[in-house]
C-alpha atoms as a printed R data frame, in Angstrom:
    type eleno elety resid chain resno        x       y      z
1   ATOM     1    CA   MET     A     1 -103.027  -3.389 20.234
2   ATOM     2    CA   SER     A     2 -101.957  -0.953 17.499
3   ATOM     3    CA   LYS     A     3  -98.287  -0.471 16.796
4   ATOM     4    CA   ARG     A     4  -96.554   2.804 17.463
5   ATOM     5    CA   ASP     A     5  -95.064   4.796 14.618
6   ATOM     6    CA   TYR     A     6  -91.537   3.490 13.919
7   ATOM     7    CA   TYR     A     7  -90.058   6.991 13.875
8   ATOM     8    CA   GLU     A     8  -91.670   7.661 17.230
9   ATOM     9    CA   VAL     A     9  -90.255   4.405 18.611
10  ATOM    10    CA   LEU     A    10  -86.701   5.434 17.683
11  ATOM    11    CA   GLY     A    11  -87.251   9.045 18.668
12  ATOM    12    CA   VAL     A    12  -86.195  10.516 15.312
13  ATOM    13    CA   SER     A    13  -87.797  12.682 12.640
14  ATOM    14    CA   ARG     A    14  -89.141  11.285  9.382
15  ATOM    15    CA   THR     A    15  -86.179  12.878  7.564
16  ATOM    16    CA   ALA     A    16  -83.586  11.211  9.806
17  ATOM    17    CA   SER     A    17  -80.420  10.019  8.070
18  ATOM    18    CA   ASP     A    18  -79.181   6.433  8.170
19  ATOM    19    CA   GLN     A    19  -76.585   7.417 10.754
20  ATOM    20    CA   GLU     A    20  -79.217   9.090 12.937
21  ATOM    21    CA   LEU     A    21  -81.335   5.926 12.763
22  ATOM    22    CA   LYS     A    22  -78.376   3.791 13.719
23  ATOM    23    CA   THR     A    23  -77.394   6.057 16.616
24  ATOM    24    CA   ALA     A    24  -80.961   6.087 17.960
25  ATOM    25    CA   TYR     A    25  -81.231   2.311 17.771
26  ATOM    26    CA   ARG     A    26  -77.871   1.779 19.507
27  ATOM    27    CA   ARG     A    27  -79.029   4.014 22.361
28  ATOM    28    CA   LEU     A    28  -82.267   2.076 22.828
29  ATOM    29    CA   ALA     A    29  -80.555  -1.313 22.441
30  ATOM    30    CA   VAL     A    30  -78.142  -0.471 25.244
31  ATOM    31    CA   LYS     A    31  -80.921   0.852 27.461
32  ATOM    32    CA   TYR     A    32  -83.393  -2.032 27.053
33  ATOM    33    CA   HIS     A    33  -81.120  -4.993 26.345
34  ATOM    34    CA   PRO     A    34  -82.347  -8.124 28.233
35  ATOM    35    CA   ASP     A    35  -78.891  -8.722 29.704
36  ATOM    36    CA   LYS     A    36  -79.157  -5.367 31.448
37  ATOM    37    CA   ASN     A    37  -82.812  -5.832 32.354
38  ATOM    38    CA   PRO     A    38  -83.235  -9.470 33.450
39  ATOM    39    CA   ASP     A    39  -86.801 -10.608 34.037
40  ATOM    40    CA   ASN     A    40  -88.126  -7.244 32.867
41  ATOM    41    CA   ALA     A    41  -90.909  -7.917 30.383
42  ATOM    42    CA   GLU     A    42  -91.472  -4.232 29.620
43  ATOM    43    CA   ALA     A    43  -87.792  -3.677 28.744
44  ATOM    44    CA   GLU     A    44  -87.815  -6.797 26.552
45  ATOM    45    CA   GLU     A    45  -90.857  -5.514 24.658
46  ATOM    46    CA   LYS     A    46  -89.234  -2.123 24.106
47  ATOM    47    CA   PHE     A    47  -86.080  -3.852 22.895
48  ATOM    48    CA   LYS     A    48  -88.135  -5.873 20.403
49  ATOM    49    CA   GLU     A    49  -90.054  -2.796 19.325
50  ATOM    50    CA   ALA     A    50  -86.862  -0.806 18.665
51  ATOM    51    CA   ALA     A    51  -85.314  -3.687 16.739
52  ATOM    52    CA   GLU     A    52  -88.422  -4.062 14.575
53  ATOM    53    CA   ALA     A    53  -88.509  -0.337 13.850
54  ATOM    54    CA   TYR     A    54  -84.850  -0.242 12.901
55  ATOM    55    CA   SER     A    55  -85.116  -3.391 10.768
56  ATOM    56    CA   VAL     A    56  -87.649  -1.629  8.557
57  ATOM    57    CA   LEU     A    57  -86.322   1.926  8.502
58  ATOM    58    CA   SER     A    58  -82.701   0.863  7.932
59  ATOM    59    CA   ASN     A    59  -83.761  -0.822  4.683
60  ATOM    60    CA   ALA     A    60  -84.228   1.766  1.932
61  ATOM    61    CA   GLU     A    61  -86.987  -0.138  0.095
62  ATOM    62    CA   GLN     A    62  -88.887  -1.038  3.272
63  ATOM    63    CA   ARG     A    63  -88.634   2.533  4.545
64  ATOM    64    CA   LYS     A    64  -90.043   3.886  1.286
65  ATOM    65    CA   ARG     A    65  -93.047   1.536  1.535
66  ATOM    66    CA   TYR     A    66  -93.552   2.366  5.215
67  ATOM    67    CA   ASP     A    67  -93.479   6.106  4.526
68  ATOM    68    CA   ARG     A    68  -96.162   5.623  1.852
69  ATOM    69    CA   PHE     A    69  -98.466   2.988  3.319
70  ATOM    70    CA   GLY     A    70  -97.564   2.839  7.013
71  ATOM    71    CA   HIS     A    71  -97.501  -0.506  8.853
72  ATOM    72    CA   ALA     A    72  -99.706  -2.097  6.215
73  ATOM    73    CA   GLY     A    73  -96.989  -1.575  3.607
74  ATOM    74    CA   VAL     A    74  -94.489  -3.692  5.507
75  ATOM    75    CA   SER     A    75  -96.792  -6.139  7.251
76  ATOM    76    CA   SER     A    76  -95.194  -9.086  5.465
77  ATOM    77    CA   SER     A    77  -91.746  -8.242  6.780
78  ATOM    78    CA   ALA     A    78  -92.601  -6.639 10.094
79  ATOM    79    CA   GLY     A    79  -93.768  -8.189 13.330
80  ATOM    80    CA   ALA     A    80  -93.017 -11.863 13.840
81  ATOM    81    CA   GLY     A    81  -91.749 -12.249 10.292
82  ATOM    82    CA   ALA     A    82  -89.156  -9.548 10.841
83  ATOM    83    CA   TRP     A    83  -87.308 -11.687 13.368
84  ATOM    84    CA   GLY     A    84  -86.277 -14.307 10.832
85  ATOM    85    CA   ALA     A    85  -82.658 -14.638  9.811
86  ATOM    86    CA   GLY     A    86  -83.391 -13.344  6.330
87  ATOM    87    CA   ALA     A    87  -85.405 -10.293  7.361
88  ATOM    88    CA   PRO     A    88  -84.486  -7.057  5.570
89  ATOM    89    CA   GLY     A    89  -82.166  -4.829  7.546
90  ATOM    90    CA   PHE     A    90  -81.180  -7.415 10.124
91  ATOM    91    CA   GLY     A    91  -77.576  -7.543  8.994
92  ATOM    92    CA   GLY     A    92  -77.264  -4.031 10.406
93  ATOM    93    CA   ILE     A    93  -78.937  -4.999 13.691
94  ATOM    94    CA   GLU     A    94  -76.637  -7.980 14.073
95  ATOM    95    CA   ASP     A    95  -73.588  -5.795 13.485
96  ATOM    96    CA   ILE     A    96  -74.754  -3.263 16.057
97  ATOM    97    CA   LEU     A    97  -75.503  -5.870 18.709
98  ATOM    98    CA   GLY     A    98  -72.178  -7.527 18.059
99  ATOM    99    CA   ASP     A    99  -70.389  -4.195 18.569
100 ATOM   100    CA   LEU     A   100  -72.303  -3.451 21.742
101 ATOM   101    CA   PHE     A   101  -72.361  -6.820 23.486
102 ATOM   102    CA   GLY     A   102  -69.580  -8.856 21.900
103 ATOM   103    CA   PHE     A   103  -71.575 -11.575 20.122
104 ATOM   104    CA   GLY     A   104  -72.733 -12.335 16.614
105 ATOM   105    CA   ASP     A   105  -75.291 -14.451 14.787
106 ATOM   106    CA   VAL     A   106  -78.266 -13.263 16.818
107 ATOM   107    CA   PHE     A   107  -81.851 -14.268 16.027
108 ATOM   108    CA   GLY     A   108  -80.657 -17.680 14.780
109 ATOM   109    CA   GLY     A   109  -78.826 -16.235 11.742
110 ATOM   110    CA   SER     A   110  -75.554 -17.722 10.553
111 ATOM   111    CA   ARG     A   111  -74.029 -15.015  8.329
112 ATOM   112    CA   GLY     A   112  -73.970 -17.409  5.450
113 ATOM   113    CA   GLY     A   113  -73.440 -20.551  7.530
114 ATOM   114    CA   SER     A   114  -69.625 -20.438  7.443
115 ATOM   115    CA   ARG     A   115  -67.766 -21.784 10.421
116 ATOM   116    CA   ARG     A   116  -65.811 -19.274 12.445
117 ATOM   117    CA   THR     A   117  -62.108 -19.864 12.000
118 ATOM   118    CA   SER     A   118  -59.957 -20.570 15.046
119 ATOM   119    CA   ALA     A   119  -56.642 -19.864 13.355
120 ATOM   120    CA   GLN     A   120  -54.475 -17.618 15.490
121 ATOM   121    CA   ARG     A   121  -51.384 -15.719 14.460
122 ATOM   122    CA   GLY     A   122  -48.204 -16.608 16.304
123 ATOM   123    CA   ALA     A   123  -46.735 -14.254 18.891
124 ATOM   124    CA   ASP     A   124  -44.220 -11.585 17.914
125 ATOM   125    CA   LEU     A   125  -40.788 -11.930 19.501
126 ATOM   126    CA   ARG     A   126  -38.266  -9.339 20.691
127 ATOM   127    CA   TYR     A   127  -34.490  -9.737 20.672
128 ATOM   128    CA   ASP     A   128  -32.248  -7.099 22.286
129 ATOM   129    CA   LEU     A   129  -28.928  -6.799 20.456
130 ATOM   130    CA   GLU     A   130  -25.976  -4.763 21.748
131 ATOM   131    CA   ILE     A   131  -23.454  -3.582 19.149
132 ATOM   132    CA   THR     A   132  -20.451  -1.239 19.108
133 ATOM   133    CA   LEU     A   133  -20.467   2.280 17.709
134 ATOM   134    CA   GLU     A   134  -18.206   1.095 14.903
135 ATOM   135    CA   ASP     A   135  -20.720  -1.633 14.003
136 ATOM   136    CA   ALA     A   136  -23.505   0.946 14.010
137 ATOM   137    CA   ALA     A   137  -21.459   3.151 11.675
138 ATOM   138    CA   ASN     A   138  -20.452   0.453  9.216
139 ATOM   139    CA   GLY     A   139  -23.381  -1.943  9.402
140 ATOM   140    CA   MET     A   140  -22.972  -5.635 10.156
141 ATOM   141    CA   THR     A   141  -24.463  -9.096  9.946
142 ATOM   142    CA   ALA     A   142  -25.497 -10.381 13.378
143 ATOM   143    CA   GLN     A   143  -25.680 -14.068 14.232
144 ATOM   144    CA   LEU     A   144  -28.750 -14.651 16.410
145 ATOM   145    CA   ARG     A   145  -30.036 -17.641 18.356
146 ATOM   146    CA   ILE     A   146  -33.775 -17.279 18.924
147 ATOM   147    CA   PRO     A   147  -35.747 -19.604 21.243
148 ATOM   148    CA   ARG     A   148  -39.292 -19.873 19.929
149 ATOM   149    CA   LEU     A   149  -42.300 -22.144 19.346
150 ATOM   150    CA   GLU     A   150  -42.209 -23.783 15.929
151 ATOM   151    CA   ALA     A   151  -44.685 -25.982 14.077
152 ATOM   152    CA   CYS     A   152  -44.456 -29.619 15.138
153 ATOM   153    CA   GLU     A   153  -43.214 -31.633 12.172
154 ATOM   154    CA   SER     A   154  -44.298 -34.949 13.680
155 ATOM   155    CA   CYS     A   155  -48.003 -34.106 13.543
156 ATOM   156    CA   ASN     A   156  -47.845 -31.366 10.914
157 ATOM   157    CA   SER     A   157  -49.129 -28.874 13.513
158 ATOM   158    CA   THR     A   158  -52.425 -30.723 14.010
159 ATOM   159    CA   GLY     A   159  -51.593 -31.846 17.559
160 ATOM   160    CA   ALA     A   160  -52.840 -35.347 16.737
161 ATOM   161    CA   ALA     A   161  -50.603 -38.415 16.893
162 ATOM   162    CA   PRO     A   162  -49.267 -39.616 13.522
163 ATOM   163    CA   GLY     A   163  -51.857 -41.766 11.776
164 ATOM   164    CA   THR     A   164  -54.766 -39.985 13.472
165 ATOM   165    CA   GLN     A   165  -56.652 -36.781 12.786
166 ATOM   166    CA   PRO     A   166  -58.534 -34.288 14.961
167 ATOM   167    CA   GLU     A   167  -62.230 -35.152 15.180
168 ATOM   168    CA   ASN     A   168  -65.322 -32.980 15.096
169 ATOM   169    CA   CYS     A   169  -66.195 -31.520 18.479
170 ATOM   170    CA   ASN     A   170  -69.358 -33.140 19.845
171 ATOM   171    CA   THR     A   171  -70.220 -30.085 21.911
172 ATOM   172    CA   CYS     A   172  -70.538 -27.669 18.976
173 ATOM   173    CA   ASN     A   173  -70.920 -30.250 16.175
174 ATOM   174    CA   GLY     A   174  -67.836 -28.914 14.482
175 ATOM   175    CA   THR     A   175  -69.047 -25.314 14.162
176 ATOM   176    CA   GLY     A   176  -66.731 -23.870 16.812
177 ATOM   177    CA   GLN     A   177  -69.720 -22.161 18.461
178 ATOM   178    CA   VAL     A   178  -72.457 -23.071 20.879
179 ATOM   179    CA   ARG     A   179  -75.772 -21.261 21.131
180 ATOM   180    CA   TYR     A   180  -77.517 -20.084 24.252
181 ATOM   181    CA   GLN     A   181  -81.115 -18.927 24.428
182 ATOM   182    CA   GLN     A   182  -81.467 -15.506 26.029
183 ATOM   183    CA   GLY     A   183  -85.052 -14.391 26.154
184 ATOM   184    CA   PHE     A   184  -86.489 -14.196 22.665
185 ATOM   185    CA   PHE     A   185  -83.219 -14.644 20.742
186 ATOM   186    CA   SER     A   186  -80.135 -16.883 20.787
187 ATOM   187    CA   VAL     A   187  -76.518 -15.895 21.238
188 ATOM   188    CA   ALA     A   188  -73.529 -17.700 19.717
189 ATOM   189    CA   ARG     A   189  -70.455 -18.150 21.917
190 ATOM   190    CA   THR     A   190  -67.077 -19.711 21.192
191 ATOM   191    CA   CYS     A   191  -67.118 -23.380 22.140
192 ATOM   192    CA   HIS     A   192  -65.317 -23.887 25.443
193 ATOM   193    CA   VAL     A   193  -64.310 -27.462 24.578
194 ATOM   194    CA   CYS     A   194  -62.579 -26.948 21.210
195 ATOM   195    CA   ARG     A   195  -61.981 -23.196 21.754
196 ATOM   196    CA   GLY     A   196  -63.567 -22.352 18.431
197 ATOM   197    CA   ALA     A   197  -61.592 -24.875 16.354
198 ATOM   198    CA   GLY     A   198  -64.574 -27.138 15.772
199 ATOM   199    CA   ARG     A   199  -62.254 -30.124 16.138
200 ATOM   200    CA   VAL     A   200  -60.688 -31.863 19.123
201 ATOM   201    CA   VAL     A   201  -57.638 -34.095 19.458
202 ATOM   202    CA   LYS     A   202  -58.460 -37.494 20.948
203 ATOM   203    CA   THR     A   203  -54.941 -38.973 20.633
204 ATOM   204    CA   PRO     A   204  -52.348 -36.218 21.223
205 ATOM   205    CA   CYS     A   205  -49.000 -36.164 19.467
206 ATOM   206    CA   THR     A   206  -46.261 -37.275 21.871
207 ATOM   207    CA   LYS     A   207  -43.755 -34.764 20.475
208 ATOM   208    CA   CYS     A   208  -45.831 -31.666 21.202
209 ATOM   209    CA   ASN     A   209  -48.359 -33.102 23.697
210 ATOM   210    CA   GLY     A   210  -51.193 -32.084 21.398
211 ATOM   211    CA   ALA     A   211  -50.174 -28.429 21.208
212 ATOM   212    CA   GLY     A   212  -49.126 -28.564 17.555
213 ATOM   213    CA   ARG     A   213  -45.987 -26.563 18.392
214 ATOM   214    CA   VAL     A   214  -42.629 -27.401 19.967
215 ATOM   215    CA   GLU     A   215  -39.945 -25.158 21.475
216 ATOM   216    CA   ARG     A   216  -36.749 -24.917 19.463
217 ATOM   217    CA   GLU     A   217  -33.811 -22.563 19.048
218 ATOM   218    CA   LYS     A   218  -33.474 -20.962 15.618
219 ATOM   219    CA   GLN     A   219  -30.111 -19.735 14.362
220 ATOM   220    CA   MET     A   220  -30.321 -16.950 11.830
221 ATOM   221    CA   GLU     A   221  -28.439 -14.045 10.313
222 ATOM   222    CA   VAL     A   222  -29.844 -10.529 10.501
223 ATOM   223    CA   LYS     A   223  -28.340  -7.645  8.566
224 ATOM   224    CA   ILE     A   224  -27.937  -4.493 10.643
225 ATOM   225    CA   PRO     A   225  -27.872  -1.414  8.381
226 ATOM   226    CA   ALA     A   226  -25.399   1.415  8.898
227 ATOM   227    CA   GLY     A   227  -26.729   4.336 10.921
228 ATOM   228    CA   VAL     A   228  -28.818   2.481 13.502
229 ATOM   229    CA   GLU     A   229  -28.944   3.890 17.017
230 ATOM   230    CA   THR     A   230  -30.147   2.809 20.414
231 ATOM   231    CA   GLY     A   231  -33.865   2.097 20.176
232 ATOM   232    CA   SER     A   232  -33.866   1.264 16.454
233 ATOM   233    CA   ARG     A   233  -36.175  -1.701 15.704
234 ATOM   234    CA   LEU     A   234  -35.634  -4.077 12.827
235 ATOM   235    CA   ARG     A   235  -38.620  -6.206 11.798
236 ATOM   236    CA   VAL     A   236  -37.971  -9.696 10.439
237 ATOM   237    CA   PRO     A   237  -41.316 -10.916  9.021
238 ATOM   238    CA   GLY     A   238  -42.434 -14.463  9.810
239 ATOM   239    CA   GLU     A   239  -39.599 -15.231 12.232
240 ATOM   240    CA   GLY     A   240  -41.701 -15.043 15.379
241 ATOM   241    CA   GLU     A   241  -43.562 -17.977 16.898
242 ATOM   242    CA   ALA     A   242  -45.618 -20.348 14.756
243 ATOM   243    CA   GLY     A   243  -49.374 -19.778 14.627
244 ATOM   244    CA   THR     A   244  -51.997 -22.280 15.744
245 ATOM   245    CA   ASN     A   245  -54.690 -24.018 13.694
246 ATOM   246    CA   GLY     A   246  -53.136 -22.819 10.462
247 ATOM   247    CA   GLY     A   247  -52.499 -19.261 11.605
248 ATOM   248    CA   ALA     A   248  -49.572 -17.243 10.249
249 ATOM   249    CA   ALA     A   249  -46.293 -16.983 12.142
250 ATOM   250    CA   GLY     A   250  -45.522 -13.830 14.103
251 ATOM   251    CA   ASP     A   251  -42.654 -11.446 13.436
252 ATOM   252    CA   LEU     A   252  -39.264 -10.977 15.087
253 ATOM   253    CA   TYR     A   253  -38.271  -7.496 16.244
254 ATOM   254    CA   VAL     A   254  -34.560  -6.867 16.829
255 ATOM   255    CA   VAL     A   255  -34.089  -3.896 19.170
256 ATOM   256    CA   ILE     A   256  -30.692  -2.214 18.890
257 ATOM   257    CA   HIS     A   257  -28.585  -0.999 21.817
258 ATOM   258    CA   VAL     A   258  -25.371   0.832 20.869
259 ATOM   259    CA   ALA     A   259  -22.721   0.529 23.600
260 ATOM   260    CA   GLU     A   260  -21.068   3.688 24.938
261 ATOM   261    CA   HIS     A   261  -17.752   4.544 23.272
262 ATOM   262    CA   GLU     A   262  -14.622   5.408 25.202
263 ATOM   263    CA   GLN     A   263  -13.807   8.361 22.954
264 ATOM   264    CA   PHE     A   264  -16.871   9.496 21.038
265 ATOM   265    CA   GLU     A   265  -20.227  10.757 22.261
266 ATOM   266    CA   ARG     A   266  -23.102  10.471 19.816
267 ATOM   267    CA   GLN     A   267  -25.986  12.880 19.378
268 ATOM   268    CA   GLY     A   268  -28.116  11.885 16.422
269 ATOM   269    CA   ASN     A   269  -25.790  11.555 13.446
270 ATOM   270    CA   ASN     A   270  -23.112  13.831 14.926
271 ATOM   271    CA   LEU     A   271  -20.141  12.726 17.038
272 ATOM   272    CA   TYR     A   272  -18.329  14.707 19.735
273 ATOM   273    CA   GLU     A   273  -14.745  14.199 20.852
274 ATOM   274    CA   ALA     A   274  -12.540  15.929 23.466
275 ATOM   275    CA   VAL     A   275   -8.821  16.309 22.634
276 ATOM   276    CA   PRO     A   276   -6.151  17.618 25.051
277 ATOM   277    CA   ILE     A   277   -3.443  19.980 23.710
278 ATOM   278    CA   THR     A   278   -0.382  21.522 25.334
279 ATOM   279    CA   PHE     A   279    0.070  25.149 26.223
280 ATOM   280    CA   THR     A   280    2.586  25.644 23.441
281 ATOM   281    CA   GLN     A   281    0.294  23.993 20.866
282 ATOM   282    CA   ALA     A   282   -2.486  26.335 21.908
283 ATOM   283    CA   ALA     A   283   -0.258  29.406 21.892
284 ATOM   284    CA   LEU     A   284    1.762  28.698 18.735
285 ATOM   285    CA   GLY     A   285   -0.741  26.627 16.804
286 ATOM   286    CA   ALA     A   286   -0.233  23.061 15.631
287 ATOM   287    CA   ASP     A   287   -1.330  20.335 13.261
288 ATOM   288    CA   LEU     A   288   -2.924  17.506 15.263
289 ATOM   289    CA   MET     A   289   -3.884  14.013 14.195
290 ATOM   290    CA   VAL     A   290   -7.303  13.241 15.735
291 ATOM   291    CA   LYS     A   291   -9.120   9.931 15.724
292 ATOM   292    CA   THR     A   292  -12.268   9.501 13.628
293 ATOM   293    CA   LEU     A   293  -14.370   6.442 12.818
294 ATOM   294    CA   ASP     A   294  -12.502   6.220  9.503
295 ATOM   295    CA   GLY     A   295   -9.009   6.498 10.982
296 ATOM   296    CA   GLU     A   296   -6.874   9.527 11.824
297 ATOM   297    CA   GLU     A   297   -7.608  12.939 10.368
298 ATOM   298    CA   LYS     A   298   -5.434  16.095 10.387
299 ATOM   299    CA   LEU     A   299   -6.806  18.998 12.410
300 ATOM   300    CA   LYS     A   300   -5.199  22.423 12.155
301 ATOM   301    CA   VAL     A   301   -5.202  24.267 15.488
302 ATOM   302    CA   PRO     A   302   -4.543  27.994 14.979
303 ATOM   303    CA   MET     A   303   -2.271  29.923 17.339
304 ATOM   304    CA   GLY     A   304   -3.977  31.457 20.341
305 ATOM   305    CA   THR     A   305   -6.575  28.654 20.631
306 ATOM   306    CA   GLN     A   306   -8.438  28.722 23.936
307 ATOM   307    CA   THR     A   307   -9.758  25.872 26.074
308 ATOM   308    CA   GLY     A   308  -13.246  24.842 24.937
309 ATOM   309    CA   THR     A   309  -12.765  25.818 21.302
310 ATOM   310    CA   VAL     A   310  -14.738  23.434 19.079
311 ATOM   311    CA   PHE     A   311  -13.639  22.428 15.586
312 ATOM   312    CA   ARG     A   312  -15.916  20.817 13.037
313 ATOM   313    CA   LEU     A   313  -14.890  18.010 10.696
314 ATOM   314    CA   ARG     A   314  -17.651  17.730  8.122
315 ATOM   315    CA   GLY     A   315  -18.858  14.285  7.100
316 ATOM   316    CA   LYS     A   316  -16.860  12.493  9.782
317 ATOM   317    CA   GLY     A   317  -19.839  11.602 11.974
318 ATOM   318    CA   MET     A   318  -22.361   8.749 11.727
319 ATOM   319    CA   PRO     A   319  -24.045   7.777  8.459
320 ATOM   320    CA   ALA     A   320  -27.749   8.539  8.266
321 ATOM   321    CA   LEU     A   321  -29.971   5.466  8.370
322 ATOM   322    CA   GLY     A   322  -30.968   4.689  4.813
323 ATOM   323    CA   GLY     A   323  -27.822   6.218  3.288
324 ATOM   324    CA   ARG     A   324  -28.963   9.859  3.216
325 ATOM   325    CA   GLY     A   325  -25.706  11.671  3.992
326 ATOM   326    CA   ARG     A   326  -23.516  11.667  7.052
327 ATOM   327    CA   GLY     A   327  -23.177  13.703 10.232
328 ATOM   328    CA   ASP     A   328  -20.169  15.713 11.432
329 ATOM   329    CA   LEU     A   329  -17.457  15.241 14.045
330 ATOM   330    CA   PHE     A   330  -17.040  18.076 16.569
331 ATOM   331    CA   VAL     A   331  -13.649  18.223 18.292
332 ATOM   332    CA   SER     A   332  -13.389  20.205 21.544
333 ATOM   333    CA   VAL     A   333   -9.847  21.060 22.663
334 ATOM   334    CA   THR     A   334   -8.687  21.482 26.245
335 ATOM   335    CA   VAL     A   335   -5.392  23.216 27.072
336 ATOM   336    CA   MET     A   336   -3.591  21.062 29.616
337 ATOM   337    CA   THR     A   337   -1.608  22.792 32.393
338 ATOM   338    CA   PRO     A   338    1.408  20.692 33.498
339 ATOM   339    CA   THR     A   339    1.295  19.583 37.126
340 ATOM   340    CA   SER     A   340    5.039  18.836 37.373
341 ATOM   341    CA   LEU     A   341    7.937  20.434 35.497
342 ATOM   342    CA   SER     A   342   11.440  19.332 34.690
343 ATOM   343    CA   ARG     A   343   14.279  21.728 35.369
344 ATOM   344    CA   GLU     A   344   14.522  22.668 31.686
345 ATOM   345    CA   GLN     A   345   10.756  23.242 31.403
346 ATOM   346    CA   ARG     A   346   10.782  25.434 34.475
347 ATOM   347    CA   LYS     A   347   13.676  27.495 33.100
348 ATOM   348    CA   LEU     A   348   11.854  28.057 29.812
349 ATOM   349    CA   LEU     A   349    8.670  29.149 31.587
350 ATOM   350    CA   GLU     A   350   10.621  31.543 33.771
351 ATOM   351    CA   GLN     A   351   12.054  33.105 30.610
352 ATOM   352    CA   LEU     A   352    8.517  33.467 29.304
353 ATOM   353    CA   ALA     A   353    7.425  35.110 32.523
354 ATOM   354    CA   GLU     A   354   10.157  37.732 32.119
355 ATOM   355    CA   VAL     A   355    8.916  38.823 28.700
356 ATOM   356    CA   GLU     A   356    5.182  38.588 29.413
357 ATOM   357    CA   THR     A   357    3.375  41.902 29.548
358 ATOM   358    CA   THR     A   358    0.303  42.845 31.520
359 ATOM   359    CA   ASP     A   359   -1.197  43.991 28.254
360 ATOM   360    CA   LEU     A   360   -2.819  40.757 27.048
361 ATOM   361    CA   ALA     A   361   -3.500  42.422 23.728
362 ATOM   362    CA   ASP     A   362    0.254  42.748 22.963
363 ATOM   363    CA   LYS     A   363    0.521  41.338 19.469
364 ATOM   364    CA   LYS     A   364    4.270  40.673 19.846
365 ATOM   365    CA   LEU     A   365    3.809  38.287 22.784
366 ATOM   366    CA   VAL     A   366    3.231  35.313 20.486
367 ATOM   367    CA   ASP     A   367    6.480  36.049 18.644
368 ATOM   368    CA   LYS     A   368    8.341  36.125 21.945
369 ATOM   369    CA   VAL     A   369    6.808  32.797 22.962
370 ATOM   370    CA   ARG     A   370    7.859  31.335 19.641
371 ATOM   371    CA   ASP     A   371   11.423  32.550 20.181
372 ATOM   372    CA   ILE     A   372   11.617  30.981 23.649
373 ATOM   373    CA   PHE     A   373   10.057  27.614 22.765
374 ATOM   374    CA   GLY     A   374   10.880  27.532 19.116
């Protein structure tokens, strides 16, 4: 039976690009894969046919010979010979099948014969740290106690009792993989006995019960930079849990939570503060001492200040993370109306009432207030 034209098999033109060839083959591989068509001889043949066509056309030299001489030009590498591990173009097929169906080393190939590593990176850890607004403004060094899995010193992380060593897994012969025959090709799977390590522990370490890791509490110092806010994450490399089978340790992430302040409200790098003032301070003006993160600061309140007036103290807010400037402090004043008056206070207010005018624009009213209360 004569073979069909390879371009016809893949459904592409003779000028198709490498990407077009790859896309066409992926489509056919998904459609006719034996796993999706069990006991379907026709689908298996089409799958083989597509793989053979792609193995030739995906190789630049083989494609050039095929375009010139047809099937005769690639007879030594096509057909049965094309299914060998060293066939031209089959690295690409193996990659595609691995992407599609989650396995590698098809057709008996070994990708160089190297054993798949079972080393796994340790888990990342999260630590939630609550700090004060003052700590967030000034920076600090936090003392942390982190429970985590660390490498077992007794067995040097091997999981084997001292004086013994892990042995080659008999199921996979130390390769970490076992092969299963599926139709005309074999599929490599991670060994279920050694879980891909290629070695098994016959005599477990009594300290870690063969796990290679033990749970301990690590005490450490972590520097918190000035300017952090709620939600800031600090990464401490290598301070997570220990890896397995020689894998690297994970990282520690410190998540910051800044506690609410009794006086200041924070919005980004700016702070907001509410300050009560008396009626006379609002009417006559005054110099107030207001609290900031750096201590007290003088604030000049001009005469005639109304409730809700906001004053800005530049550079008295939170430092920017990384040291790039500083925010501002916004002070909102509220004129407090007394709820109870002494006899003297009442007398003074009655004097004020006598001189008040219905014309609120009277410029001499402030002078009269000053005379009464001054």
